Each structure stands twice: as structure tokens, then as C-alpha cells.
C-alpha positions in Angstrom: 100.9 42.6 40.8 98.1 40.3 41.7 94.7 40.7 40.1 91.8 42.2 42.2 89.5 39.6 43.8 86.4 38.9 41.8 83.7 38.3 44.4 81.5 41.3 45.4 79.3 41.9 48.4 75.5 41.7 48.2 74.2 45.1 46.8 71.8 45.3 49.9 74.9 46.1 52.0 74.7 49.7 50.7 71.3 50.2 52.4 72.8 48.7 55.6 75.7 51.1 55.5 73.3 54.0 54.8 71.1 53.1 57.8 74.1 52.7 60.1 75.6 56.0 59.0 72.2 57.8 59.3 71.9 56.6 62.9 75.4 57.9 63.8 74.9 61.2 62.0 71.6 61.9 63.7 73.0 61.0 67.1 76.0 63.2 66.6 73.8 66.0 65.3 71.5 65.9 68.3 74.4 65.7 70.7 75.8 68.9 69.2 72.5 70.7 68.3 70.5 70.3 71.5 72.9 72.1 73.9 72.7 75.2 71.6 68.9 75.0 71.5 69.0 75.3 75.3 71.5 78.2 75.2 69.5 79.9 72.4 66.4 79.8 74.7 68.1 82.0 77.3 67.9 85.8 77.2 71.0 86.4 75.0 71.3 83.4 72.8 71.6 85.0 69.4 75.1 83.7 68.9 73.8 80.2 69.6 71.5 80.6 66.6 74.5 81.1 64.3 76.1 78.0 65.7 72.9 76.0 65.3 72.8 77.1 61.6 76.4 75.9 61.1 75.6 72.6 62.8 72.5 72.1 60.6 74.5 72.9 57.4 77.2 70.4 58.5 74.5 67.8 59.2 73.2 68.3 55.6 76.7 68.0 54.1 77.5 64.8 56.1 74.1 63.3 55.2 74.7 63.8 51.5 78.3 62.5 51.7 77.6 59.5 53.9 74.2 58.5 52.6 74.4 59.3 48.9 78.0 59.6 47.7 80.1 57.0 49.7 78.0 53.8 49.7 78.2 53.1 45.9 82.0 53.9 45.9 82.6 51.8 49.1 80.6 48.9 47.5 82.6 49.0 44.3 85.9 48.9 46.2 85.0 46.0 48.5 86.1 42.6 46.9 87.0 39.2 48.2 88.1 35.8 46.8 88.7 32.5 48.4 91.2 30.0 46.8 92.3 26.7 48.2 95.3 28.3 49.9 94.3 31.8 51.0 91.5 34.4 51.4 92.1 37.6 49.5 90.3 40.8 50.7 90.5 44.2 49.1 88.7 47.3 50.4 89.0 51.0 50.9 88.2 54.3 49.1 91.1 56.6 49.9 93.3 54.3 51.9 93.1 51.0 50.0 93.9 47.9 51.9 94.6 44.4 50.6 94.7 41.3 52.9 95.9 37.9 51.7 95.3 35.5 54.6 96.8 32.0 54.2 94.6 29.3 55.6 97.5 27.9 57.5 97.3 31.0 59.7 93.5 30.9 60.3 92.5 30.0 63.8 88.8 30.7 63.8 86.0 31.5 61.4 82.7 33.0 62.4 79.5 34.6 61.1 78.0 37.7 62.6 74.6 39.4 62.1 73.3 42.6 63.7 69.7 43.6 63.7 70.0 45.8 60.6 71.8 43.2 58.6 69.3 40.6 59.8 66.5 42.7 58.4 68.1 42.6 55.0 69.0 38.9 55.2 72.8 39.6 55.3 75.6 38.3 57.5 79.4 39.0 57.9 82.1 36.4 57.8 85.0 36.9 60.2 88.3 35.1 59.8 90.6 35.3 62.8 94.4 34.8 62.8 97.0 35.5 65.5 97.4 38.9 63.9 93.8 39.9 64.2 90.4 39.5 62.6 89.3 40.2 59.0 85.7 40.7 58.2 83.7 40.3 55.0 80.5 42.2 55.5 77.2 42.0 53.6 77.0 38.5 52.2 73.6 36.7 52.1 73.2 34.5 55.2 73.3 31.2 53.3 76.4 32.2 51.3 78.1 33.5 54.5 77.5 30.1 56.2 79.0 28.3 53.2 82.0 30.6 53.1 82.6 30.2 56.8 82.4 26.4 56.7 84.6 26.3 53.6 87.2 28.5 55.2 87.2 26.4 58.3 87.6 23.2 56.2 90.5 24.7 54.2 92.2 25.9 57.4 91.9 22.3 58.9 93.3 20.8 55.7 96.2 23.3 55.6 97.1 22.4 59.2 97.0 18.7 58.4 99.4 19.1 55.5 102.2 20.2 57.9 
């Protein structure tokens, strides 16, 4: 079996994941909690108070899992490596995935940067093939641009060799 890739993501990606997950958890919490607040304000809303307590407890559990427990594990499992022939990506906590993308199959390379990643000086590199896109998130912007350009160059060289 092939060795795990050696390159790791920038450690700041853990904070990006935490912020993204916190936003989603709060939005879902409010979408579930607010209707029961409205029901609880009616004349017979005592059952809604129980539901609100359950939703609040679930919010706390999800916040601990997604903001404290998962980011370090997710970071440790995310690896990538670029050789002259292929890009190797390994990720996943429970369902582990491994992608080996030969440069002969690469059609497009791209960098992406959302507002949260921009605030931390990070970018994602996306490599597109006919089978789909593969993303390496959380690399410093300068390193992401170098990785994108090198992948594009290696893809061009691989096509010329045919």
C-alpha cells in the first residue's frame, strides 16, 4: 500500500472550519428554536418549553463536537502531495478517502478564497478532471498559487508527452 501523503494544510484552517461550522450551527439552532419560542408565548405552550430545552441541549452538544473535537482530527487526517506524475489527496475521519489524480487527466486548476479564508490569508486549490473536482483547502495564498501553477504546468507537460 502506498504511503500517506506528507504535506499538511495550514493550521489556521482549523479556525476557518470552526467559524464556518459555528455559523451553520447557530443558523440551524435559530431556525429550530424560534418557532417554539413563538409557540411557548401562547396560552398553553408548556410542551414547547420542553422542546426548547432539548433543542438547546442539542445545540450545546453539536457546538462541542463541531467546534472543539472535530477540527483537530479533521486537520490531522487531511494530507496531500504533488509528484511529477500525479496529485495524491487523503482525507476523512470516519469515511477515509484517497484520491490519486494523474496529471494527464487534469483539465483545469483553480484557486478559491471565501471571505473567512481571506481573513486568515488562506486559499483552496481546485483540480478539475472529467470525473469531477478535487479541492485542497486551507493553504496559504502564496503557496496555493504556486501549487496551482505547478499543477497546471505538470498537466501541460503530461499532455505534450502523448
